[in-house]
N, C-alpha and C positions, 0 to 999 in steps of 0.2 A: 488180401488185402497185409500189407507188411505190421509188423508191430511198432512203427512208430505212428503207423495209421491208427491201429489198433489204439495207441493211447491218447489220441486225441492230440499229438503233437504236430506241429513242422518239422517238417527234416532240422532244419539248423535247430530248433530248441529242441528235439526228440534229442540231437547230436552233442547237443553241450550238457542235455538232463545224464545222455549213457558216460560222457566223462567224468561226470562227475560223482556217477554210482561204483563200488567197491570191486577189484575186478573177479565176481565171483561169476557162478550162474546165471543170474537176472541180467548181468552185462553183456555174457556171452551170448547169450541170447538175441537182443540186438544185433550184436554185433555180428554176429550170423547173419540175422534175416538181413540187413545192408547189404552183408557180399551177397546172398543169392538171389536177391532183386536187382544187384548188377547185374551178377553173372545171368541170370536168365531162371526164374521159378522152377520151372519142369527140368532144372540142367540135371545129369547126373550126378546121383552121389559118390566124390571121391572113393577110390580104395585107399588113398594114405594124403596123409599129411608131410609135407616136405619141408624141414627148414635147412636153408642152404647159410653154412658157418661164411666166416672171409675167406675171401679170394674164392670161391667156390661156387656162387654165382650164374655163374656163364652156362648153366646147366638150366635157368630158367627160358634162356632161349632156342630148348631145342621142345618146349610146348608148342604143338599146337594149338590152335585155334583159342589162342591164348585170350585170357578177358584180363588186362595188369588193373589191379585199384590201388593206388594210394596208401600207404598207412594214415596221411591228416584223412582220409576219407572210412577210413574204418572206427565206428563209434568205441572211444576207449583206448585207441589205442594210439600210441604217443610217435613222434618222428625217429628215423632212426639218425641216428648223429655222429657211428662211426666210421670208416672208413672202408670199403669194401662191402658196405651192406647197403644194397640199392633203398629199399622200402618200399617196397612193394607188394600186396599177395595177390597171386596170379593163380587163375582158373581154365586149366585147357588140359589139355593132354599128354601123356607120356608114357612113347611106345603101345600106342592105339588105347592106352585105358585113362580115365578121367580121373586128376589128381587135383590134392593141393599146395602151391608150392606161396614160402615165406623168404622173400629174397631180402633177407636182414633179420636180428634179434633184437630184443632188447634185454641190454644187459645191469645189471646191479650195478657194477660197477660205474655204470651212466647216473645213480642215483634211484634208479627204482626199488619197489621192493619186489622180495621173491616172487609175491602174489599175480605181480604184473608183467615179472621175466616169465613168468606161465603162461598168460593170459593166453596167447594165442590157441596152446593145446585145447583150452577151453573152447574157446570159440568153434574150433573143429571138432569137437565134441560135439556141439550144440549143431552144426552142420550133417550128423552121422557119422563121422569121418574114423576108422576101425581101426585102423594102423600108423603112429604114427612114427616120424622116418626120421633123426634126427643127423647134423655133419658138424662140424665145426673145426678149426684149425687147432693144434696143437701141438707143446714141447713134446721133445723125445727122452722119456727118461730111464727107458731101457736103452741100455748100453748098444746093443746091436741095430738101432732106428737106427734110419738115414734123411734125411729131408725127402718128402717125396712118397713116401713110405706111407699104405691106407693100412688101417686099422680098425677091426670092427670089439666095438666096445662090446665085450662079456659083463663086466660088475663096472660099480664106481665103489668112489669113496667122498664124502660128500664131505671138503674142509672150506665151506663156504661158511658154516654154523648160523645158517637157516633153512630155515621148512616153509618151504610157502602156503602148505594145509595148518599150521597154525594161526590158533582164532576161532571162531565156530565154523562148525563143519555143513560143507555145502551142502542141499539138495541132494546135488548127483555124483556127492563122493560117499567113498567107504571111509569111514574112520582112523580105521588103521590099520591100511592098504597091508600087505606082504610085499618086500621087498628081495622076499628068497631069491627069484628070476627076475629081477627087474625088465633086463634086456631077454627078451624072447626066443628063447634054445630055436625054435623053427625057422625064425628069420635068421635066425644068425647063420643056421646051412642054409637059408636057400640066399642069403647074400654070399656063400662059401660059391654055390653051383652056379650063381652071376657071375661070379670070378673064375671059376671054370671058364666058362662054357663063351667066357670075355677074352680069357688072355692077362685079366688084371693081378698082379700078385696083392695077399691078402695078408695079413697081421691079425689076430685076435690079443686082446690085451685091455688091461682095469686102467680107468682113465679119474684121474684123479680132479676134483670143480673145486677151484681157488677163488676167492673174490674179486683180487684185483683189484687197479688197473693195474700194479707193478707187473712183471714179471720177477719169479721168485729167485731167490739169490741159492748158491751155490750147495749153500748148511743145507737149504730150505730141500733145495733137490734131491742130495743124500737121505738127506728125512724119509721124504716121497719114496726112493728104493729102497727104502727098509721096509715103509708099509702094505709095499709088493704095487707101488704105483706102478704103471708100464706107459703112463702121455696123461701132460696135465694141462688144463683148460678153465678158461673161467665161464663157462656157458653150461648149456645142456643141462646139468643135474638139474635144478627145479622141475625143466620141464618136465622132463623124464616123470619124478616122481607124483606129477599132477596128471599124466598119460596112466602111471600105476592106479592112480586113486579113482580114475573114474573107470576104469576099465579095457585101457585101452593096450593090445598090444605095443610094443615101443622095437625097435631096429634103429643104431648108433654106430656112424664111420668118424672118424677122426684124420685128419689128413697132416700128417708128422708135419711140420714146417720151418722145425730145428729141433737141433740137440737142443737140450736144458740147461739152465748156465752149469756151470761147472765141466762140461762136459764137452765145451766148444772153445776154441781160442779167441773166434770171433761175439765179439756185441750181440745182443737179440733184438729188435727193431720190428715192429709194424710193417713196412716195407720188406722187407724180407718172408712177414711169413704170407703176404700180399702175392710177391713174386713166385715161389713156389705153390702156392693153392693154386694158380692162374696154370704154374708148368705142369701140375697132374689134374689138372681140370676133364683133361678128355678119357683118362683113365677112369675118374671118378665118376664121368658123367657115361661114362657106358654101363658102369658096373649096376650105378643108379637103375637106369633103364632096363639096365637087364632081369633089375629085379625084381620092378615094377611089372614086364610081363608077364612074371613068374607068382604075381602073389596071386592067391583064389579067390 
């Protein structure tokens, strides 16, 4: 019996109730049970959960036997509003392994609180998913980066000045999670192994998470460079913080879609981000598929 059924609430009433709940552990259990019922109660636990960033949603089409669930049908999920974010949860197989994928994410610049931006990670955890794989589109701060490069995130700097763990501690969370290695070293090595096997060039670097929705000014980019940031974007950091608090292992890849402001004569725009993302899609998809195949 589903969580909604056990609560004595009908589907519509239960979903409305879930949407009114704070985006914590209890709401995550309700959302996870809804996904489980739509995918199949006896379906295998995914080996990882993957969030697909701007322009990288094509990986969703590589899933076999996929069940697509619109965000609007997942209790507690808002609708996706950003171009390039389809707004679906997918449950299926990639490289023969069961996975969960998010075609789109929630951003704080859309007006969402940090806890809601990270809520899908809680839902993955409630489904038993052990590994979180993030992807994003990012601006290249490191001067040797070119549009189309793929970067394994080795660390991040949270310049959003928001933390999704602020407030009462959730029963599933560690109160003071260690962030010495937020991006699991063994998983990073596995990404490089997958890259060698598929012939995909791969960089490593530090990701700077900013709130957005404006792109950075040239002065801000010079500041980021001095702080040790290699690529900058507007997502991922809240998700990774929550994943670590839950004890999940994390890997992440940035697609460098443009040189950051001041490093290129061109004006920045989201259409360019989408175009470069689509251009690198086949390499990104090959990399992640090979990575999933190698997960223990």
